[in-house]
SERO-4910 file (N, C-alpha, C, O; in steps of 0.05 Angstrom, whole numbers):
BEGIN
 pado doro    nc1    nc2    nc3   cac1   cac2   cac3    cc1    cc2    cc3    oc1    oc2    oc3
  Unk    A   -526    137   -331   -524    117   -306   -496    126   -298   -477    128   -314
  Unk    A   -496    133   -264   -474    138   -250   -457    122   -249   -464     98   -244
  Unk    A   -430    129   -252   -401    107   -252   -394    117   -223   -390    140   -215
  Unk    A   -393     95   -211   -376     99   -181   -356     79   -176   -359     55   -180
  Unk    A   -333     92   -165   -314     78   -152   -320     71   -115   -323     90   -100
  Unk    A   -321     49   -108   -321     41    -87   -295     39    -69   -280     21    -74
  Unk    A   -290     55    -51   -272     61    -38   -271     51     -7   -279     64     11
  Unk    A   -258     20     -3   -263      1     16   -280    -14      3   -299    -17     19
  Unk    A   -285    -26    -18   -297    -42    -34   -306    -73    -26   -327    -84    -33
  Unk    A   -275    -90     -6   -278   -107      3   -285   -106     30   -288   -127     42
  Unk    A   -288    -86     42   -306    -96     81   -334    -93     78   -348    -92     57
  Unk    A   -338    -92     96   -368   -106    100   -389    -85     85   -407    -93     71
  Unk    A   -385    -59     89   -402    -45     71   -404    -36     44   -424    -29     31
  Unk    A   -373    -39     35   -367    -39     13   -381    -67     -7   -384    -66    -31
  Unk    A   -386    -85      6   -396   -111     -6   -426    -98     -6   -441    -95    -25
  Unk    A   -429    -94     17   -465    -90     18   -473    -72     -2   -494    -77    -14
  Unk    A   -460    -50    -10   -468    -24    -34   -465    -38    -59   -481    -36    -78
  Unk    A   -441    -54    -62   -433    -73    -87   -463    -88    -94   -476    -87   -115
  Unk    A   -468   -102    -69   -497   -117    -83   -521   -107    -90   -538   -118   -104
  Unk    A   -523    -72    -73   -550    -59    -81   -540    -44   -112   -556    -45   -131
  Unk    A   -521    -35   -113   -514    -24   -146   -522    -44   -161   -533    -36   -181
  Unk    A   -520    -73   -159   -519    -89   -183   -552    -87   -192   -559    -89   -216
  Unk    A   -569    -83   -175   -597    -89   -174   -606    -56   -178   -631    -52   -176
  Unk    A   -592    -36   -184   -601     -4   -184   -595     -3   -214   -574    -14   -222
  Unk    A   -611     10   -230   -606     20   -250   -589     40   -262   -575     41   -282
  Unk    A   -597     56   -238   -579     90   -243   -551     88   -232   -538    108   -238
  Unk    A   -541     73   -221   -508     66   -210   -494     47   -225   -511     32   -236
  Unk    A   -473     42   -230   -455     21   -228   -435     29   -217   -429     52   -216
  Unk    A   -417      2   -201   -402      0   -193   -373     -2   -212   -368    -25   -220
  Unk    A   -359     15   -219   -335      9   -244   -311      4   -229   -293     -5   -243
  Unk    A   -303      7   -203   -280     -2   -197   -278      4   -168   -290     23   -157
  Unk    A   -260    -16   -151   -260    -10   -130   -229     -1   -119   -209     -1   -132
  Unk    A   -231      6    -94   -203      8    -77   -200      0    -57   -211     12    -39
  Unk    A   -185    -22    -50   -185    -32    -21   -149    -51    -21   -140    -64    -40
  Unk    A   -138    -47     -1   -116    -57      4   -117    -89      1    -97   -100    -10
  Unk    A   -136   -102      8   -138   -131      2   -148   -127    -23   -164   -108    -27
  Unk    A   -138   -145    -43   -143   -139    -70   -149   -165    -84   -156   -169   -108
  Unk    A   -145   -185    -63   -153   -216    -77   -181   -224    -75   -189   -246    -85
  Unk    A   -196   -209    -64   -225   -213    -67   -243   -215    -92   -250   -195   -104
  Unk    A   -248   -232    -97   -257   -227   -129   -288   -212   -135   -309   -216   -124
  Unk    A   -285   -197   -151   -306   -170   -148   -315   -175   -186   -301   -189   -202
  Unk    A   -332   -164   -192   -340   -159   -225   -329   -131   -229   -337   -120   -249
  Unk    A   -314   -120   -214   -298    -97   -223   -265    -97   -213   -259   -107   -192
  Unk    A   -250    -88   -228   -223    -83   -223   -210    -63   -192   -214    -39   -189
  Unk    A   -200    -76   -178   -188    -68   -151   -167    -58   -147   -150    -73   -154
  Unk    A   -158    -36   -137   -136    -20   -143   -128    -17   -109   -146    -17    -91
  Unk    A   -100    -14   -102    -98    -11    -71   -101     17    -70   -106     24    -47
  Unk    A   -100     36    -86   -102     64    -78   -125     78   -103   -127     67   -125
  Unk    A   -137     98    -97   -149    117   -119   -131    125   -141   -136    122   -165
  Unk    A   -107    139   -129    -83    142   -144    -78    129   -167    -74    141   -188
  Unk    A    -78     98   -165    -67     74   -185    -97     73   -196    -95     58   -216
  Unk    A   -118     80   -195   -138     67   -205   -139     84   -233   -136    109   -232
  Unk    A   -142     73   -253   -145     87   -284   -173     86   -293   -178     94   -316
  Unk    A   -190     76   -279   -223     70   -286   -239    104   -284   -242    115   -263
  Unk    A   -248    114   -313   -258    140   -300   -281    130   -287   -290    107   -289
  Unk    A   -291    153   -270   -313    151   -252   -324    183   -245   -310    202   -239
  Unk    A   -356    183   -249   -369    198   -233   -358    216   -213   -350    239   -213
  Unk    A   -360    189   -188   -367    194   -165   -351    173   -144   -351    150   -153
  Unk    A   -338    176   -122   -331    156   -101   -346    150    -79   -350    169    -64
  Unk    A   -353    132    -75   -367    121    -49   -345    116    -28   -323    109    -37
  Unk    A   -346    120     -4   -326    116     20   -332    107     37   -341    123     53
  Unk    A   -330     80     44   -331     68     71   -306     55     76   -305     30     72
  Unk    A   -287     64     84   -268     45     90   -258     46    122   -271     33    139
  Unk    A   -236     61    128   -225     75    152   -215     99    155   -213    114    136
  Unk    A   -207    105    180   -198    133    185   -172    140    167   -168    157    150
  Unk    A   -159    121    176   -130    117    164   -128    123    131   -109    135    123
  Unk    A   -143    117    119   -146    114     90   -158    141     78   -158    146     54
  Unk    A   -169    157     96   -179    184     85   -157    206     71   -158    217     48
  Unk    A   -141    208     91   -126    234     76   -123    224     44   -135    236     26
  Unk    A   -109    203     40    -94    201     15   -125    202      4   -125    217    -15
  Unk    A   -144    195      8   -171    188    -11   -181    222    -21   -186    231    -43
  Unk    A   -181    234      4   -195    266     -3   -165    277    -23   -169    288    -44
  Unk    A   -145    272    -16   -124    291    -37   -122    277    -68   -117    289    -89
  Unk    A   -127    246    -64   -137    239    -97   -160    242   -113   -163    237   -137
  Unk    A   -178    252    -95   -196    260   -110   -198    288   -114   -215    295   -129
  Unk    A   -182    306   -100   -180    332   -112   -161    331   -137   -164    342   -159
  Unk    A   -146    318   -130   -127    315   -161   -139    301   -184   -131    307   -206
  Unk    A   -161    282   -180   -174    274   -205   -195    286   -207   -211    279   -225
  Unk    A   -203    308   -189   -228    326   -190   -256    301   -194   -276    302   -208
  Unk    A   -249    284   -179   -282    265   -174   -290    271   -144   -276    269   -124
  Unk    A   -323    280   -148   -333    282   -128   -335    254   -101   -336    231   -111
  Unk    A   -335    255    -75   -339    237    -57   -357    234    -39   -359    252    -22
  Unk    A   -369    217    -38   -392    213    -19   -372    196     10   -367    172      9
  Unk    A   -364    214     36   -350    206     57   -363    190     75   -364    199     98
  Unk    A   -370    174     73   -385    156     94   -363    144    114   -375    136    134
  Unk    A   -342    140    115   -329    137    150   -329    147    175   -321    170    175
  Unk    A   -334    141    193   -336    149    215   -315    155    228   -296    145    216
  Unk    A   -308    167    250   -282    173    272   -260    187    259   -236    183    264
  Unk    A   -270    207    235   -238    219    226   -236    246    248   -255    255    260
  Unk    A   -215    255    250   -198    275    257   -213    298    252   -227    300    232
  Unk    A   -211    323    278   -209    349    257   -195    356    246   -202    377    236
  Unk    A   -169    348    238   -156    350    222   -163    349    195   -162    367    178
  Unk    A   -172    319    194   -184    310    170   -213    320    164   -218    325    140
  Unk    A   -229    323    177   -260    340    173   -247    369    162   -262    378    145
  Unk    A   -226    385    165   -219    413    162   -210    402    126   -221    410    105
  Unk    A   -189    383    128   -188    379     93   -202    374     76   -199    381     53
  Unk    A   -232    355     89   -248    348     73   -267    382     64   -277    389     42
  Unk    A   -268    397     90   -279    421     82   -253    440     63   -262    458     49
  Unk    A   -230    437     62   -216    452     42   -222    444     12   -220    458     -8
  Unk    A   -232    413     13   -227    401    -18   -256    406    -23   -261    397    -46
  Unk    A   -268    412    -16   -298    415    -22   -301    444    -39   -322    451    -51
  Unk    A   -279    458    -38   -275    481    -56   -269    482    -83   -271    499   -101
  Unk    A   -256    448    -81   -249    443   -110   -266    416   -129   -269    417   -153
  Unk    A   -277    393   -109   -296    387   -114   -316    383    -94   -311    389    -71
  Unk    A   -342    372   -103   -363    360    -89   -363    349    -74   -362    326    -81
  Unk    A   -363    352    -42   -360    331    -17   -382    326     -3   -395    345      6
  Unk    A   -387    310     -1   -413    296     13   -410    287     45   -399    265     46
  Unk    A   -414    296     64   -403    283     90   -426    290    110   -435    312    115
  Unk    A   -435    259    121   -452    258    133   -448    241    155   -435    220    149
  Unk    A   -456    244    186   -449    222    206   -462    202    208   -458    188    228
  Unk    A   -488    192    182   -501    176    185   -515    180    158   -520    203    149
  Unk    A   -521    154    145   -530    163    117   -560    151    115   -572    146     94
  Unk    A   -570    146    144   -595    131    147   -620    153    144   -618    175    154
  Unk    A   -639    147    132   -663    178    131   -671    179    156   -671    202    166
  Unk    A   -678    159    170   -687    160    192   -669    175    216   -682    185    233
  Unk    A   -650    175    217   -631    190    233   -629    216    222   -624    233    239
  Unk    A   -631    225    195   -636    247    188   -658    256    197   -657    279    207
  Unk    A   -675    247    198   -705    260    212   -701    263    241   -709    282    254
  Unk    A   -685    240    254   -688    252    279   -670    272    287   -674    282    309
  Unk    A   -648    280    271   -637    304    276   -649    328    281   -646    345    299
  Unk    A   -668    328    252   -691    353    263   -707    350    281   -720    370    287
  Unk    A   -711    331    293   -731    323    314   -728    334    341   -744    347    356
  Unk    A   -698    324    344   -687    338    365   -684    360    374   -685    367    398
  Unk    A   -681    377    347   -680    408    353   -710    415    359   -712    428    380
  Unk    A   -729    411    348   -754    418    364   -757    412    390   -760    431    406
  Unk    A   -756    388    399   -757    374    423   -738    393    441   -747    401    463
  Unk    A   -712    401    432   -701    415    458   -710    442    459   -707    455    480
  Unk    A   -722    453    437   -734    482    441   -751    486    462   -751    506    477
  Unk    A   -773    459    465   -785    464    480   -776    449    515   -778    462    535
  Unk    A   -768    424    515   -761    413    540   -734    422    556   -731    417    581
  Unk    A   -718    432    544   -692    440    558   -700    465    577   -694    465    601
  Unk    A   -713    484    564   -724    512    581   -739    505    605   -738    517    626
  Unk    A   -754    481    598   -777    476    625   -762    454    638   -775    436    649
  Unk    A   -733    454    637   -716    440    656   -712    409    651   -710    392    669
  Unk    A   -713    404    628   -708    374    617   -666    377    621   -653    397    618
  Unk    A   -656    351    628   -635    343    616   -626    332    599   -646    319    591
  Unk    A   -610    327    585   -608    309    556   -585    293    554   -562    303    552
  Unk    A   -590    263    554   -572    243    551   -570    230    527   -591    232    514
  Unk    A   -552    216    516   -554    205    489   -538    178    495   -517    179    507
  Unk    A   -547    157    486   -537    131    494   -534    119    467   -554    126    454
  Unk    A   -518    105    453   -513    101    432   -503     69    432   -490     62    451
  Unk    A   -508     55    416   -502     21    422   -492     14    391   -504     18    370
  Unk    A   -466      3    393   -453     -8    370   -445    -41    367   -449    -54    387
  Unk    A   -435    -56    345   -421    -84    350   -405    -76    358   -399    -52    356
  Unk    A   -387   -100    373   -362   -104    384   -332    -87    369   -311    -75    376
  Unk    A   -346    -96    345   -320    -93    326   -315    -57    327   -293    -46    330
  Unk    A   -335    -48    324   -333    -10    323   -311      1    340   -310     -2    364
  Unk    A   -293     14    324   -264     19    335   -273     50    350   -265     52    373
  Unk    A   -285     69    340   -293     94    349   -308     96    373   -325     78    375
  Unk    A   -307    112    390   -330    116    410   -331    145    420   -310    152    431
  Unk    A   -354    166    420   -370    152    416   -378    153    386   -363    161    368
  Unk    A   -403    144    380   -408    144    351   -403    172    340   -404    191    356
  Unk    A   -399    178    313   -401    196    295   -431    210    293   -434    234    292
  Unk    A   -452    190    293   -483    189    296   -489    207    323   -503    227    323
  Unk    A   -475    196    343   -489    207    372   -475    240    374   -485    258    386
  Unk    A   -458    240    363   -440    264    362   -453    292    351   -454    314    361
  Unk    A   -465    280    324   -484    298    310   -507    301    318   -523    318    309
  Unk    A   -512    280    340   -548    283    353   -541    312    368   -553    333    363
  Unk    A   -512    308    392   -502    321    407   -507    351    394   -522    370    400
  Unk    A   -486    348    375   -488    382    366   -512    390    353   -517    414    354
  Unk    A   -527    378    342   -559    386    332   -578    399    354   -593    418    352
  Unk    A   -572    378    378   -584    394    409   -572    413    415   -587    432    419
  Unk    A   -545    418    418   -525    441    425   -536    465    411   -544    484    424
  Unk    A   -538    465    385   -538    490    365   -570    496    377   -574    521    376
  Unk    A   -587    486    384   -609    502    395   -606    519    418   -621    537    425
  Unk    A   -583    510    429   -580    513    460   -549    537    457   -530    538    473
  Unk    A   -551    552    435   -531    568    427   -504    556    436   -490    572    448
  Unk    A   -492    532    432   -468    516    436   -456    518    462   -432    514    465
  Unk    A   -475    526    483   -469    535    504   -464    512    527   -454    517    549
  Unk    A   -473    485    519   -471    464    536   -449    439    525   -446    428    503
  Unk    A   -435    436    550   -410    409    544   -420    391    542   -444    387    548
  Unk    A   -397    368    528   -404    341    532   -398    330    550   -378    338    562
  Unk    A   -414    308    560   -398    293    586   -394    264    571   -413    256    557
  Unk    A   -373    251    573   -365    228    566   -364    205    584   -365    182    575
  Unk    A   -362    212    613   -349    196    628   -356    204    661   -339    220    668
  Unk    A   -368    200    676   -372    207    698   -360    198    728   -362    209    750
  Unk    A   -340    165    717   -331    157    731   -317    172    755   -321    166    779
  Unk    A   -302    191    748   -276    203    763   -283    226    780   -269    237    797
  Unk    A   -319    234    772   -328    258    792   -344    242    810   -350    218    810
  Unk    A   -350    263    828   -366    251    850   -374    280    848   -359    297    856
  Unk    A   -398    289    837   -414    315    842   -439    312    825   -441    295    807
  Unk    A   -458    329    832   -490    321    818   -482    329    792   -459    337    786
  Unk    A   -502    326    773   -492    333    742   -497    350    744   -512    355    763
  Unk    A   -487    373    725   -485    401    721   -513    408    699   -516    390    683
  Unk    A   -528    426    698   -546    436    683   -540    434    655   -554    421    639
  Unk    A   -514    451    649   -510    455    623   -485    436    608   -463    442    599
  Unk    A   -504    407    609   -491    390    596   -500    366    582   -514    352    596
  Unk    A   -495    355    555   -505    330    551   -491    307    555   -467    308    550
  Unk    A   -500    286    563   -482    260    574   -485    240    549   -508    233    544
  Unk    A   -473    234    538   -462    212    514   -448    193    524   -426    196    534
  Unk    A   -461    165    521   -451    140    528   -452    126    508   -469    128    490
  Unk    A   -430    106    510   -430     90    492   -425     55    492   -403     46    499
  Unk    A   -444     40    484   -441     10    485   -433     -3    463   -437      4    440
  Unk    A   -418    -31    475   -399    -42    451   -405    -70    455   -397    -79    476
  Unk    A   -417    -88    438   -426   -111    447   -435   -125    417   -444   -114    397
  Unk    A   -429   -156    422   -444   -167    405   -445   -163    372   -424   -163    359
  Unk    A   -468   -161    360   -471   -157    331   -494   -129    326   -507   -123    306
  Unk    A   -494   -117    350   -515    -96    351   -507    -73    327   -488    -58    333
  Unk    A   -518    -69    303   -514    -53    278   -517    -23    284   -499     -9    275
  Unk    A   -537    -13    298   -530     10    309   -555     23    331   -578     17    323
  Unk    A   -555     31    342   -580     38    361   -572     64    378   -554     64    394
  Unk    A   -591     92    370   -587    117    382   -605    117    399   -624    102    392
  Unk    A   -610    133    428   -628    138    442   -614    177    452   -594    188    458
  Unk    A   -646    182    446   -637    208    460   -663    211    482   -687    206    480
  Unk    A   -644    223    506   -668    220    523   -669    245    545   -649    253    557
  Unk    A   -691    253    547   -703    285    554   -707    276    586   -727    262    589
  Unk    A   -697    280    602   -706    274    632   -711    302    648   -694    319    654
  Unk    A   -733    304    653   -748    327    663   -755    319    696   -745    300    708
  Unk    A   -772    336    706   -789    335    733   -810    321    729   -832    333    725
  Unk    A   -807    290    730   -831    273    739   -841    258    714   -858    241    716
  Unk    A   -829    264    689   -829    251    674   -811    249    641   -802    271    633
  Unk    A   -808    233    631   -783    221    609   -790    225    583   -812    216    580
  Unk    A   -781    234    565   -784    231    537   -763    224    523   -744    239    521
  Unk    A   -765    190    509   -744    188    491   -748    187    469   -768    175    461
  Unk    A   -730    199    449   -725    187    419   -703    164    416   -681    163    427
  Unk    A   -715    146    399   -700    120    396   -701    113    364   -722    115    353
  Unk    A   -682    107    351   -676    103    323   -657     71    323   -635     70    334
  Unk    A   -665     52    312   -651     29    318   -653     13    284   -672      6    271
  Unk    A   -623     13    281   -615      3    253   -611    -29    253   -589    -38    262
  Unk    A   -633    -48    242   -630    -74    243   -611    -87    222   -603   -110    227
  Unk    A   -603    -75    200   -588    -77    177   -565    -57    176   -565    -35    186
  Unk    A   -544    -69    162   -530    -40    144   -534    -39    125   -515    -31    111
  Unk    A   -557    -46    110   -571    -40     85   -584    -12     90   -591      1     70
  Unk    A   -588     -3    115   -597     21    115   -579     46    101   -584     63     84
  Unk    A   -557     39    115   -532     57    106   -521     56     83   -507     74     75
  Unk    A   -526     31     69   -511     39     38   -530     38     23   -522     38      0
  Unk    A   -566     37     27   -578     49     13   -574     86     15   -569    100     -5
  Unk    A   -577     94     36   -565    119     38   -543    131     16   -545    148     -2
  Unk    A   -519    114     26   -496    118      8   -501    120    -20   -493    140    -32
  Unk    A   -516    100    -33   -520     98    -63   -537    123    -71   -531    137    -90
  Unk    A   -557    128    -56   -570    154    -65   -557    178    -69   -558    194    -87
  Unk    A   -545    177    -48   -519    201    -40   -507    206    -60   -508    228    -70
  Unk    A   -492    182    -71   -470    179    -96   -489    191   -124   -479    206   -141
  Unk    A   -516    182   -123   -522    181   -150   -527    224   -147   -525    243   -163
  Unk    A   -534    223   -124   -547    254   -130   -520    277   -133   -520    298   -146
  Unk    A   -494    263   -115   -473    284   -118   -450    275   -145   -426    280   -145
  Unk    A   -460    265   -160   -451    262   -192   -454    287   -205   -477    294   -209
  Unk    A   -436    303   -212   -441    321   -228   -449    351   -219   -455    371   -232
  Unk    A   -445    345   -186   -451    371   -174   -430    390   -178   -409    381   -187
  Unk    A   -433    420   -171   -410    433   -165   -391    430   -137   -399    420   -116
  Unk    A   -366    440   -142   -357    442   -115   -375    454    -96   -392    472    -98
  Unk    A   -367    440    -77   -379    449    -46   -384    428    -26   -377    406    -34
  Unk    A   -394    430     -3   -403    417     20   -439    416     16   -457    432     12
  Unk    A   -435    381     18   -461    368     24   -469    352     40   -453    340     53
  Unk    A   -496    348     44   -501    333     70   -531    316     57   -541    319     35
  Unk    A   -540    295     79   -554    275     64   -586    297     70   -606    288     60
  Unk    A   -588    315     81   -606    335     80   -616    344     51   -638    346     41
  Unk    A   -583    350     40   -590    359     13   -606    339     -3   -627    345    -15
  Unk    A   -591    309     -3   -599    289    -14   -637    288    -13   -651    286    -33
  Unk    A   -646    289     16   -669    279     15   -690    305     -1   -714    300     -4
***
């Protein structure tokens, strides 16, 4: 059985993953890390991974960007593989994660769901056919009112997946409100909507001459991300140092 430490255990996703692990014979949460330690769990909770004295095979991180720097350093120091699920990381943090992968196994994905990772592949194929035929590409993402980063990491991953098929020659446009001019051909528009309790919705729009093709993924529950994180943790435990993604898990 894989022994996991839940980083951000008392957050919403941390609690969902804790519940899933209780019903999964392949993994057990043996400790948690959270600044709020008063909530009762079936495992000990520490304020940092550095303070944690419980042995584990992998760390699952669903916390916030401010806590990731220390987490990465502690995982390297303890030589524990880490599944990084926190979004909104800076370029410096992503570079730090990449450097850490030389010493421990690091799995980073913009989105942990199976459907989104399939969508990342589908848009590549669509881009090959549609963009040369004159189609413009727009991405619209929607999330709950409490999400702090915009656009979502998944929206950026979709844009990157599309742009890779375009030799990374297209620019991302996040706001057209200050410009009065027609849409440029070599751009990908990305719009963010925040409101209510929307779990997550991503739509990729290919708008061409007289026709529109849309790819859409809707998450109705955080459980889809939690399941992916649990499977990723079981996959990553015992792996050699390196960078991994959900495509490896799948």
